[in-house]
N, C-alpha and C positions, 0 to 999 in steps of 0.2 A: 418203161421208166421205173426206176427204183426210188421210192419216196420215203421220207422219214420225218419224225419230229426229233429235234436235237437240241442239246444245250452245250455251248462251249465249256470245256472243262474249267471248273472253278466258279462258274456262274450259278450252277445248281438251280436252273429254271425248272419248276415243277412240270409245266406243260411243254415248254420248249418252243422252238421255231420250226416251221415247215422247211424242208430241204429236199433237194434232188441229189442223189448220190451218183457220181460219175467217176469211176475208177477209185482212186484213193482220196477223192475230194468230196466235200459236201457244199452245195451251192444253195444259199439261203433264198427262199421264195417270198415274194411280197404278198403274203396272205397270213391271216391270223392262225389258221389251223388247216389241216388237210381237208376237213369238211368244206371250208370256204374255198379252198383251192379247187376241189372237185366241182362245187357249185358254180364257180367261175369258168367252167368249161375246160379245166385242166391247163389254164394259161395264167401266168403271173410274171411280173418283172422279176429279174434276178438281182440279188444284192451281193453281199460279201461271200467269199469262198473261204472254207476252212479245211485243213487236212483232216481226213476221217479219224486219224489217230488222236486228234486234239478235241474231239467232241464226245459227249455221252448221248447215246440214243435213248429217247424217251418212248412211252407208249404211243403208237401211231394215232390212237384215239383215246384220250384220257377220260373223257366224260361222254361216252356214246349215248345218243337218245334212247336206244334200246339194244339189248343183247339177246338174240335168239340162238339157241343151240339145238341142232337137229340130231337125228340118229340115222345117218345115211348109209352106214356100212353094215351089210348083213352079217358078216363074220363076227363083228363086235357084239351085235345083239344076240346072235346065237350062242356065242361063248359065254356071255354074261348070264343068260337065262338057263343055260345048261347046268350051271352051278347050283341052281335051285330046282332042277328037274323039270323045267318048263321048256316049251318049244316057242319059236317065233310066231306071234299071232298073225292070222291072215290079214288083219287090218294094217299091219306094218307095211305090207307089200302094196297096199291100196293108196296110201297117202304118206308123204313125209311128215313126221311129227317132231315137235320141238318143245322146249320149256324156255321160260324167260329167266335169265340170270341177272346179276346185280351190276348195273352200270356204275355204281359208286365205288367198286372195289377192283379197279383195273390196274395192273402192274405191267411194267415194261421190261426190256432186256436188261439183264444184270441186276434188277431189283431183288432185294431179299423179300421172300414171300412169308408172311407170318404163319406160324403153325396154328391151326384152328383150336380154340379153346374147347375142351370137352371131348376131343377126339384122340384115338390111338391108332387110326387107320387112314393115314393120309396117302392119297394116290395122285399121280399125274394122269393126264389124258392127252394123247397125241392127235391134234386136229389141225385143219386149215380153216381160216375164216375169210369170208368175203366182207369187205368194207364198202358200204353203199356210197355211191357218188351222186351225181346229178340225175334227176328224173327217175329215181328208183333203180338205176342201173348199177352194176358192179364197178366201183372205182378202182379196186385192186384187191389182191389177196395177201394175207399175212399168216404167220404161224400162230396157233392158239393153244394154250394149255388151260383146260377146264379142270382146275384143281378140285379134288373131291375128298370129302371126309366120309369114308364109306360106312363107318358105324353110325354116324348121325343120319346119313342118307337112308340107310336100311330101317332105322327106327321110325323116321317120319313117314316113309312110304308105306309102311305096314298100316298106317291110318287111312291111306288112300289118296293122299295129296303129296306133292313134291315132284322132283327134288327141290329143296329150298335151302335150309340151313346147312345141309350137307354140301352145298355148292357156292353159296353167295359170299363167302369170305375172300375169294380171290379168283380172278381170271387174268392170265398173262397174255399179252399180244406183242408181236414184233418178229424180228428186229426191224423189218422194213415192210412197206406195202409195194407190191409189184403190180403194175397196171396190166390190164388184159391183153394189150398188144404184145407183151412179152411173156405172159403166163396166163393161159385161159382156164386153168383149174381142172383140166381134164386128166392130167397125170403128173406124177412126180413122186420119187421115192421118199418115204417118210421113216425116220429113225428116232428112237428115244434112247438116251443113255443116262444112267445114274452113276455118278462118280467115275465116269469113263467107261463103264460096263454097258454094252448094248443090251437093252431089255425088250425092245419092241422094234418091229420093222413091217412096213406095209407100203401101199401105193394108192395115190388118189384115183387111179383108174378103176379101183375096186368099188367105188361108190355105186350103190344100187340106185339110189335116188340122186339124179344129177342136178347141177346148179340151176338149170332152167326151172325144174319142178320145185326146187327148194325156194327160189325167189318168188315163183308164182304163189306158193302156199303162204310165204311170209307176207305178201302184199294183199292177200285175199281179205276183203272187207276192211282194209285199213290202208294207210299210206306209209311207205318207207321213206325215211329221211336221211339226208347226207350224214355219214358217220355211224349209222346203224351197223352193228356187227352181227353177222350171221354165220354161225359155226357149222361145219360139216358133220360134227359128231366124231366120235373116236374111230380111228382106223382099226381094223382087225388086229388083235394082240396088242393094241396101243395103250393098255393100262395094266396096272398090277392086278386088279380084280380078275381080269380074264385068265391070268396064269394060275390062279388058285394057290399060290405059294405063300401068300400073306407076308411078302417081304415089303412091308409098308415103308414109306419114306420116313426118315428120321431127321431131327434137327442137324443142320450142317451139310446135309446131302446136296450135291450139285446136280440139278436136272437140266439136261440139254435135249431140246426137241429140234430136229433138223428136217427141213423139207427142201427137196431139190428145186432149185430155181428161186428160192426165197432166202434161205439162210438158216442160222442157228438161233433159237430163242433159249437163252440161258438164265436160270434163276437158282439161287440157293435158298434152302429152307431155313427159316429163322428158328429161334429157340422156342420151346414150349412155354406158354404163359404160366 
């Protein structure tokens, strides 16, 4: 099942309504959010139908209870650490690790993402995210862009904490959530384009830490709630940092992240403040 939050064109609903996409139609579901839809067992009455062309897709989860982002791809970790002459630490292979991002700065498909103040090194990150449904299980998968201000990130992490301000200005999610009966998160081609130019390519099958381990670590000593977002981390070659060419994003750039079986998450970079 392909689920979304949507707003009929002209209504400009910030959160939108839950819907089920079927072909070129969106069928409104009788739930307040996708979180409540999942909590209700993935069942809800159906309301009006809209042509897909007549709606705007909103973030599938606008205010998630928590956003955890992992580092599940060995190639990404190795590429990033090689730039500073470091190897992948042994501990990385022992447990999946994550950082908490900011649930107050979620953007959806086609949203303009503000350029972070104080940065000159804006980067995209090509990821997949699991959205938690009922009883701590995966409700579905979506595309995730973990936008990063690399200069801010590098500065704060030299102190020994972070990432924080280098990350918490924006996370994009969308365009839809695909339920595990259609997409189990085990594989899928992943591509990033900037202004139509392919810049990154990888596959979900290359995750070293798999979703079961990621979910177990996320839930360890705590409780996962419906709507929690859990990122896979960046696929190998899935960000500008890894390439080392410093072709950082500029205002007006169009960033498209495509994941096979989910779709294209498209955002344009806003002007510098």
